[in-house]
N, C-alpha and C positions, 0 to 999 in steps of 0.2 A: 504493500499499500504506500510505499515510500514515494512513488512517482505521481500519486494522486493528491491533488488539492481538494480541500472540501469547500466548494464554491456554491453560493446560492445564486440562482439565476431568475430571471423573470420569464415566466413561461406564458406564452400566449395561447388561446384556446385552439388555434389552429395548429398548435404543436411546433411552430416555428420559433426557434430560440435566438434572441439577440442579447449582446451584453456589451458593456463599455470597458475601456481600460481601467478605469476606477473601480469597476466591479471585480475585474480579475485581481487587481492588486491588494484589495481589501475584502476578501470574501468572509462571510461569517462562517463560523464553525457549525458543522452538521455531523450527526453521528452516522457510523456506517450501518447498513441494514443488518439485522439479527437473523441467524439461522443456525441449525444444529448439523453436526457431522452426519447423523443418521438421515436427515432430509437430503443432504448432498449425495450420500451414498445411493439412496433410492432414486434420486433425480438422475444419477449417472446411468442406471439401468434404464429408466424411461427414455433417457436421451438416445441411448444405444438402439432402443426399439423403434423410436419415432422421428428422430432428428438427424442421426448421424449421416444418413444418405444425402442430405442436402448441405449440412453445415460442416461436415467432415469430423475426422477423429479428434482434432484439437480445437474445435469450435471455430476455427478461423481459416480452414483449408478446404471449404465446400466446393464442389464442382460447378455449382451455379447459384448458390445461395450467398448472401453477404455473411461476414463473420459476426458472431455474437460474443466476442471478447475482444480485448485490446482497445487501443486509443480510438479506432474508428467507430466501434460500437458505442463506447461510453462518451465519446465526442458528440454522438447524436442523441443518446439517451440520458447522459448525465444531467442531474438536477431534476429529472421527472421522476413521479412516484412509482414504487413498485406496483401499485394498483393499476397504473396505466399500462405497464408492461404486461401485468397479469391479464388484463382485459384483452390486450392486442393478441396475446398467445391464445387465449381461450377462443376468440372469435375467428383467428385466421390461421392457426397452426393445428395439425399439419395442413399444408395447402390442399391435399387430396380429400381431407375429412375434417374440416373445422368443427370445433366443439366436441371433438373426440376426447380431448383431455379434460379431466375434472379440475376444479380449483386446487384441490389438494396435490394433484399430480402437477399441475403447472407450477405451483410453488416449490415443489421438490426440485423441478428442473431449473427454476431460477436460482435455488439454492446452490445446485451443482455449477451454475455459471459463476456464482460468487466465489465459490471455492477455487475453480480454475483460474479466476482472475487475482487469486491470492488474498482475498479478504478472509480474515480468521473467523472460524465457526465459534459459537458460544453456547451457553446453556439454554438460551431462549429460542424457541422455534419460530420461523417465519410464518406468520398466519395472516388471515384476512384482516384482523384487528390492527396488525402491524404494517399493513400494505400502504400506509401513507408514508412510510419512510422514503427518503430520496436516494436515487442511484448517484454514486460519485462521479465526479468530473476529472478527467485526466489533467496532468499539469500542463499539457499543451493547449488546454481550454477547449471550448465548444467549437463544433463545426458550424460556421455560419450558413444558415439556410435562408435564402431569400425567397420571397413569393414571385415567381415569374409566370406570367401568362403565356401560355403556348399559342403562337400565332395560328390562324386558320390556314387550311390547305390553299396552296396557291391556285388550284383549280377545283371549283366545286363539282363533285361527281353527281351526276344525275341518277336517281333511283328508278330503275325500270319498272317497279311496281307502281309508280305514280301514273303510268300510262297504260297498264296492262288492261287488256280487253276482255269482255265476257266470253267464255267458250260456250257456244251454242250447240244444239243438236245438229244444225246444218254444218257447223264447222267440224264436228267430230266425224260427220259422214264424208266431208270433203275438206281434209285439213290443209292449211297453208303449206306450201313447199318448205317454208322456213322452220316450221315448227315440228315438234315430235310429241303428240298429245296423248298417246296410249302405248301399251306394251310393245306392239309391233307397227306402230305408226298409224295403221289403218285397220278398220273393222275386219278386212279380209286376211289379216295376219300374214301378209306378204314380206314384211321386214325390209322394204325397199324405199330408199330415199330418191326423190327426183333431182337433187342437187348434183351439180356436174363441175364445180369449179375446181375440185381436186380430182385429178385424173391419173391414169397410169403413166403419164409423161412427167408429171410434177410431184407425185406422192413422195418421192424419195426426199423431198425437201420438208416433209412434214415435221414440226417441232412441237413440243409441249408448251402450252400457253399458261395453264395453271393447274393445280391439283389441291385436293383437300382430304385430310385424314378423317374418316368417319369413326363413330364409336366402335370399340372392339367387338367382334362377333362376326358370324357368317352374314354375308350381305350379298344376295343374288338378285336384287331389284333393279329394274331398268329405269333410268332417269326419265323425266318429262321436261320438255322446254316449250315455253309459250311466251311470245313477245319479249325475248331476251331474258326470261327468268328460268332457271333450272330448279326443279323441285326433285328431292331425292330422299328416299327412306334410309334410316340408319338402324342398326341392330338395336333392339330394346324399345321398338315402336317410337322412334325418333323421326322427325321430318325436318328437312332444311330447304330453305329458299335461297338460291344464290343468284348474284348477277351472273349470267352465263358467259358474258364477255370477259370479266375480270376475275371472277372467283370470290368476290366479296360476299359475305353472308349477310342476307337481308332480314331473316328471321329464322328462329328455330323452335319447333314444338318438341318438347322433351318430356316423354313419359318415363323414360329411364328405367324400364323393367330389366330383370335378368334376361338376357336374349335367349330365345329358344332355338333349337338347332336349325330350323328353317324359317327364314322371314318370307314375306310375300314376294312373289315374282313381279307384281305390278301394283302400282297405285294409279289413281285417276284424277283427272281435272274435269270439272264440269261447272258451268256458269262461274261463279266466284268462289269455288271451293275446291280444295284437295280432299280426296276421299280415300281412306286406306282402312285395311283390317289391322287390328292390334293383336298382340301376343296373349291377350286375355279374352279373346272371342267377341271383342267389340268391332263395330264398323263405325268410324269416326270421320266427320267432315269438319275441315279447317278452313278458315277464312284466308283466300289467296293473298290478301295484302298484309295480314298480321300474323297468321298462324293460330289465332284463337279458335276455340272449339265453337262450331255452329250448331252441330247436333252430334249425339253419341247414342248409338243403337246397340243393345246387346241381344245376340241371338240366342233364343231359349230352346231347351228341350221340350219335347212334348210331355204332357202330364202323365201320359200312360207309361213312358219309359223312364222318367226321373222324377216322378212326382211334382212336376212343375218347376223344379229348381234349375238354375242356371248352371252351365258347364262351360269350361274353356275350350272352344273349338279350334281345331287345327286348320288355318287357312293358308295353304302353300301357294295357291294361285294368286291371291290378291283380288282385286277389283276390276271390273269393266263396267263403264257406264254406256247404256244404249237405250234409246227412246225414253229418257228421263228416269231410267231405273238403274240402280246400282246391282249388278250381278256379282253374287259371291258364291263359292263353292267350297266343299270341305273334302278333307282327305283323312278322316278320323276312322280308326279301325275297329272300334269297340263292337258296335251292333249296327243293324240295318238302319235305324232312325238317325244315325249320326253322320251318314253320308247323303248330302242333299245339295241341291241347287236352290238359291233363294234370291228373290228380287225385292229390293227396298226402293221406296220413294226417294229419289235423289235430292229432293228439297227438304225432307223431313226426317228421313231414316226409317219411316214406318215400313213394316214388311207387308208386301203386297201378295205374293205366292210363294209356295215351296214345292219342289219335285224331289222325291226320293229315288236314288238311283238303284236301290236294291229292292227286288220284290219282297214284300212282306209275307209271312206265314199265313196259310188259310186261304189263299186265293183259288180261283178256278183252275188255273194252271200253275204248276210248280216246276220251276227249273232249278231249284236249290236242294233236291233230294230230300225234301220235307225236313229240311234242317231247322233248328230252333232259332229264335230271333237273335240269341247271342251268337250263333255259329255263322250267321249270314253277314260276313264282314267283306267289304271291298267295294269296287266301283267308285274309288275316290278320284277326285280331279286335281291336277297338279299345276295346270297352266290356265290363264284366262280364256274365256270363250271367244269364238268369232261370231260375227253378226252380219246379216243381210237386210239392210233397211228396206229393200223393196218388198221382200216377202215378210218382213218383221219376224224373222226367225233367228234364233240364237243356237250356236253349234258348240257342243262339248265333247271331249274325249274322255273316257273313263279308264280306270286302271284295273288290275287283276283282282282275284279274289284274295282276301288276306286270310283265308282259311281253306287253302286248296284241298287238303284231305276230305273234306265234307263233300266235294264234287267228284272224287276220284273214280267212284264206280257207281253207276246208276242203281239206285234202290227201288224196290217193288212199290208201285203206286205213283212214282214221280213222273212228271211229263218228260223231263230230260234232266241232265246234270249240266247244262250249259252255263247256268249261273247268271241269269240276266240282272242287271245290265252291265256285266263285267266287260272290259276290252271292247267297248262299243262306240259308235258315233251316235249322239242324241241330238235330234232337232226339236227344239221347243218353241211354242208360240210366245212371244215376248210380252204379250198382254196377259196371258192366263196362266202360263207355265205348263200348259198341256203338251203332252208328247205328240208331235206331228208324225215323226217316223224315227225308227232306230235301225242300226245295222251292227251286229256283232261280228267283229273282225276275227277274233280268236277265243272261241268258247272253252270252257273247262281247262283253264290255264294252269298247268302243273309246274311251270318254269319260272314264274314271276315275270312275265313279259307284258308289261303295261302297254296299253294303246292310248295313253292319257295325254298326248302331246298336242301341238297346235293343229288346228283345222284350217288349212289354207283354202281360200275361195278363189276360183279363177275360171276363165272359159277356156275349155280344151278343144281345140279343133278336131272334128272327127266326123266321117260320112258326109263330108262336103259342107258342114256347117259347124258353128261354134256353140258349144253347150256348156252351161255353167255347172261347175263341179265343186264338190268338197273333196280336198286331197287330205287323207289321214294316213298316219303311220304309228307304229309302235317300236318297242326295243329291237325287234328283229330287223328293222330298217327296211321293211317292205312298205311300199307306198301304194295306197288304194284309192281310187276315185270313185266317188258316188254321185249320182244324179241329185242336185240340190233340191228338186222338187218333191221327190218321193223317196230318196235313199237307195234307189235301185243300183246294184253294183255295176260298175263299168269295165275296169281293168286294174290289174296290179303290175307293179314293177319290183322284182326282187334283184337287188344288186349282188347277192350271193355271199352276204355275211352270216348266213344262218344255216343250220342243218336240220332243224326240227321239222320244218314244213317241207314235206316231199312233193306235193303238187297242189295247185290251186285250180279249182273248176273255173273255166273262163266265163261261164254263164252265171253261175251263183256266188262265186267267190269262196265257196266251202273249201276247207283246208284238209288235206290228207296228211297225217302225222307219220314220221318216220319212226317206226316202233322201236329201233335200236337206241333212240334218244330218250325214250319215256323213262322217268326215274323209277327205280324199283328198290326194294329193300334187299335184294339179293346180290346186286353187283353195282360197281361204279361204272357210269357211263359218261360219255363226252356229249355235251350239247353246246351249241354255238347259236347265239352269243351267251355270255354269262348274265347273271342277274342284273347287272348294271346297264346292259344293253349294247347293241351295236350302235344304237343312237339313244339319246336320253331326252330329257325335257328341254335340253338347250336347242332353241328353235332353228329350223332351216329358213332360208330366204328364197324369194322367187323373183326372178326377172319377168315382169308381166309382159314386156315387149316380145319376148321369144319363147315364154313358158318353159324356162329351165330352172330347175330346183338346185339349190346350193346347200349341201347337207354336212354338218359337223358329225363325224362318226368315229367309233372305235372298232378295233379288230381284237376280239378276245373271246374265249370260250371258257367252259367250266367243267370241271369233273363233278359229277353229281351222283350222290349214292348215300348209303346208310352210315359210312364210318368216317366221314370227312370232318376236318376241324371246324369249318365255317358253317354253322347251322343256319339254314334259311327259314325264318319263322313263318313265312307264307307257304311254301311247298312242304315243309316238315322234314326236309332231307338235308344232309350235309352237302357242303359245295365248296369248291375251291377255284378261284379264277386262274386260268392258264392261258398262255398265248395260242393262237391258232397252230394246228399241227404243221403248216407249212410256213410259219412266220419268219420273217427275214429280219426282225428287230424293229420294225415300224408298226406302231400300235393305233394309228388313227390319222385323221386328216380332214380334208375337204373332198366332197364327191359331188359332181355335177350330173343331174338326171334331166333327160329331155323328155317332157311330158307328151310331145308330138310323136316321137319316134319310139317312145317308151324304152330307151336305151341309155346306159351310162355314157357320158361324153368324156370325162376325165377324172382322175383322182390324183390330188396332191397329198402324198403320204409322208408322214414324219413319225419320229420316235415318241414324241410328247402327244398326249391325248387332248383332243379339244376340250376347253372348259367354259365356252361361251356360246351363245347363239351366233348366227352370221347376220351381218349387215351387208346388203347389196345396194350400190348407188348408180345413178346414171352416169357417173364418171367412168364406168366399166371397172369397178373396183369391188372387192369383197374384203371385209374386216372380220378378224376373229381372234381369240386368244386361246392359249393352251396351257397345260400344266407345268410347262418349264418356265412360267412367268413371262412369256413372250407374247406380245401383241403384234399381229402382222397385217399387211395388206397384199391382196393378190389380184393378179390380172383375171378379169372375168372370163376371157376367152379360153385360156389354157391352164389357169390355176397357178401361174408362176408367182413365187414370192418377190414383191417389189420393194417392201419396206418393213422394218421391224423395230420394236421398242421393247427393252427389258423392264418390266415394272417391278414393283415392291412386293408383290404377292401374286397369288394365282388369279388371272382375269376371270370375271364372273359375270352373270346376268347375260346381257346382250348389248353390244354396242350401238350407238345411235349417231345420227348426223343432223345438224341444224345450221341455220345461218342468221347472222345479225349484222346488219347494215352492209349487206353485199358480201360478207366474208363467210365462208363454210368452215364448220368445225366438226370434229370427230370426238365423241366421248366414250370412254370405257371405264369400267369399274373393276377393282380387285376385291376379294373377299370370299373366296371359296376355299374348299377344304381338300387336302390330298386323298383322304381314304375314300372319297366317293368315286374316284376314278382309277384306284390303284391297281396297277400291275407291278409286280415286284421289280422289274428293271427300272421303273420310273422313280424309285427312291433316290436315284443317283441325281435328281435335279436339285436336291438340298434346298428345298423351300423353307421358309420361316415356319417355325413351329406354332407361332401365333398367327391369327388370321388377320392379315393386313387388309383392312378394308379402306379403299381409297377411290376418290373419283379423279380421273385423268382426262384432260382436255387438250386436243391437239389441233393445229391449224398450219397453214403455209405462212412463211415469213412475210 
């Protein structure tokens, strides 16, 4: 304490300290603060638990926090009361969880600070009653802190929310080229942008413009952009509004829940609201300009199944707004009442109708082997619907049975063991929710081969005329076209990534199964693809001018049988992912399919597996990401790679394109997981253990 004077200073309410030479030369005597050795010892333990990471071992060598000992600290805090320091610690420390420390704990840490400064301990404990004591001032005096006004920015930045326009039904049906207003940009789910400023000739010059780190957790949501504002979901049911040109945050809705394994794939914009599903089974509408809650609707169970109580529903698809209705769908595995499609009034959140995707027990016909309600699990939906405004019909794809053993063998008295409406395309009336038609692509699925992915709407030339079709596919990467009016089967394209379906009837679309791939309890069998699929929920894109599909795909198979380590809860068998028997070490890539000729055009294969959907642009480019953290651009004609960027995590969701003030941008996100796509060789990519959720925005210089 030799180097410290006991000075009394004038303290202003603002905590700015000023003193004169006379004050420094003639300071009044003040006593040192009192504390005990036991308080300091306990304070040392607490410091090492909560403070050492920021302030360092010796209280003055922190990596990014200021010292809390020495002349600099006491030059700023000297002459101020222990009570003031106590209040600051209690309200602000530690930064990640303020108010974590109790008053007693804070006083113990302060006692440790006094001990490390060389102030002697005594018999009297530091307490709230003694917190009016003053901290000492170093011999060098106080640091003079003058109040300085920060000048305004030299250029006032306009807030794009001030001029954002209302998103109408007509705008959703025919969106501006500059915007990205829904999951796949348009109701037909084509994933195609008409922007062409970035081309195969100049894409090599693409540079990062801005990025933003989202909350930690898996993030597979596609951003939306309208009038220069980007809206993005973050893990834990958070939503951000960004200036899409600069990356400035305009507002944030923070529910801050513990993130669930899968967030929604889509959020929606309608009129003056952003609409999303949350991790707790709610559908919430936020004001576009402020992020404030406009309405909040909880989806309830039926009184018959859960006594009228609410339950947290798993929304992996997210939302789609069509005809003034918010369409949500579930992928909950517990029982038949928990997989449904619902329509809510987009203005109020009130539920209008609900359609259950699994047949209930006791009907006239039974395709579930007379299984009980609890056994009827499946037909969940994983991506948003497609919509045809002309017919006012909405199209969903459904997944497999979550309890395949109940469908394995047809039982006496059951109509069939197909398991409606698993692995199907459903066409529903948007006004009533009534089923207009359905087509089951793969009944009695024993391999976990969902057909729950995007339904692309396009006109496919045939027999001298163009006919409007719904294009559907599942994990086997077989693409099938259905007549949009009545669901009649048209044709299939099988790129050859599967071995379970031996033949497809060209008239009905019925499948003949290769018996040697059917799982049994007697032996291990090889089935392609594995349960992760030759393709997954990551959406394909369509070039509508030439009707060519661009598909992200995997090359993988599985050994399936009774004694394998990876138990598949849906099929009831053990399984292990393995490369294809003729694998050359490339496990996925991009595949182009011509819907006119029904033939593959080209494939760009690589070792890393695709981790995003595909974006197609009028600049003759394709964009997608893969599990090696690489985001690439490809020529649309031959699939050649033209540009790449290595990101901070596995790319996720689906990339988008938008334009502001005549400048085209490409946006991609990271935030997916290794294990969803894993083939053992791909562990070589050495990706981060944590999920790095980030938005990346690129443009030409």
